[in-house]
N, C-alpha and C positions, 0 to 999 in steps of 0.2 A: 504494499501500498502505500510505501513511501519514499519507493522509486518511482511507482506512478505521479505520485503528488510533484518529486521533484520535478520529473518529466514535467506537467504540463505549467509548471513554474518558469520552465527554462523555456520552456515552446512561447510560454506568453513575453516572460524579456525581450529573448529573438525580437517577435512582432511585433514590439512595443515598438524596440531598438531600429525595426525594418520602418514602420508607420510614424516617428519620427521628420517635420520638418526639416528641411536642409535649407538655407539660406546661402544665396546665390548674388555676387553683386559684379555690375555690367565690365567686363571686359569693351574699356572706347574704341581703343586698338582694331578690337575684331563683332565690331558692331555696323549695322551696316543697314538703317533705316535712309527706306530709296522711294519714292513715287512714279506715278506715270498718265501724263492725257492730253487729250485728244489734242491738236495746235492748227487752227483755222482749220479745220477737214484736211489736214494734210498728213502729216504723219502724228506719230507721238514721239509725246519731247518727255524727255527722264529728266530724274536730276535727282536727289541725296545730300543725307544731313552728316557736315562729320561731323560734329559733338552731340555724344549720347552720355547718358549715366542713368544710374538706377539700378536697381533690386528685383529680385525672384526670387517664388518661399516656395518649394516641390516639398508637395505633400500630396504622392499618389492615392493613398488611401485611411485620407482623412480630409478635411474642410477649410484646410490653412493657409491651402497655395494662394498666392498673390503675382501678378505683376506691376510694380511700380516703377514708367519711366517718363524719365526725360530728356527731353532734344532743343540743343541750344540752339533758335530756329536762325538768329542771322549765319549758322554755317549750312546753311540753303546753297549747294555748291549745283549749274546747271551745266557748270564748263565754258561758262559769257558773261564774264562780268559785268556787263548794261546790264543785262536779263537779272541774272543775281542781288544789285543791286535793285531793282524796281522789285521784285519781288518780296524784299524787306520791306521796303514800301508800306505804305499806307494802305494800295490800292490792293493788298495782298497777307503780307502778315504781322505788316507796321510792329516791326522789330523792335525798335524805339520807345514802344506799351506796351508793348507783349514779349517782352524777351525768350517766354520760354512754349515751349510745345509740351504737355503732358501727357500721361494716359494710368490711368491708376484703375488699376482689374475690381469687379464688385464679386465674382463669381469665375471660378474655372473646373472646368471639365475635364476628365481624360475619356480619350475615348478610344481603349486601348491602349497599349506601353507606348507605345509614339502618338502617340495625338490626341490634339485636344483644343476646344475653342472653351475662347476666353471672353467675358461678355467685361464690360468698363466704361472709364468716363475716359472721351477724350477733346483736351483743351488742345483752343487754338484761334490765334488773336481775342482772347477772353472769351468766349463760349465755349461751352461744352453742351458735348452729346454723347450719349450712348453709342457704341459702335461695336461686334462683336469682332475679334482677332481668330481666324481659323488657321490655328495650328496646324500645319501640312509634318512636319518632323522636332522630335527632340528625341538627343543622341545625348547620351550623359558616357564619363569615364574619365579613369586616369589620362591626364595632356601627355600626348607620346612621345612630344620636344623637355618634358624635362626630366632631366640627369638621372632625381629622385624619385620620381617617379610616385611620388605623392600630392601631385598636384590634381583635386578633381576638379573637372567643366562640365556641364551640360551647353550645350546647343539648341537650337530651336529655330525655323521658318514658319511666318506668321503671314497671313494676307488680308483686306480688307478694303470694303471697297463703300467711300464717299463720298457727297458733293458737297463740292466746298462753300456752297451757295451754303447751307445747313450753319456753316462758318460764320456768317458773313462777307464771305468773297464770291463777292457782285463785278469782279472788273473783266470787264471783256466779252459778258456772256453776252449771246452761247460762241463768241468766235472760237474760243479757247476753251476747253471742255467744262463742265460741271466737275462730271463725275473723278476720280482721281481713286486706279489703285496704288493702294499704301503697300507697303512688303517692309517686314523689320526683322531681318536677318541679325541670332545675335545670342552671343555667350556671353556665360557667367561664371567665377572663378569658386564654387564652392566657398565659407571665409570658415 
């Protein structure tokens, strides 16, 4: 009977340890938020943001998973300085008044071992709206370039579609598209 009680206690302890939430800090050098939007009906224009920070909580068996991402709006980069300066202006991102773009989750649902749906609030230019991220891939493990084999990393690829007009972005509509595809490729290092 004692052996059974000990086995149950050890199983409970190991399941509790496995179920514990893990905290990750976004690696800004390996995190790539980017967007695509129709340009005058002729082509798709792509851009990115070069400065991102944040935290991710991974809890695959509990309800404490979370995503909290902050993007430096002024770091927008389309490869064309004049366009980037215009995107920073009040016509688009208004970075002088609203220097950050933020996403904060309200619910994370895992759809198997490597996919998830994240519901949360996206704030652009001072306007906050609910946005769902479709996480197509999650991969976690020891970083292969770490010589000590101690650095544990989780990476993810997520996408969503928004209407920029929902966030006050009405300049040049409809010539410049309303719908934007946003992709977040992120890596976080376990704390």
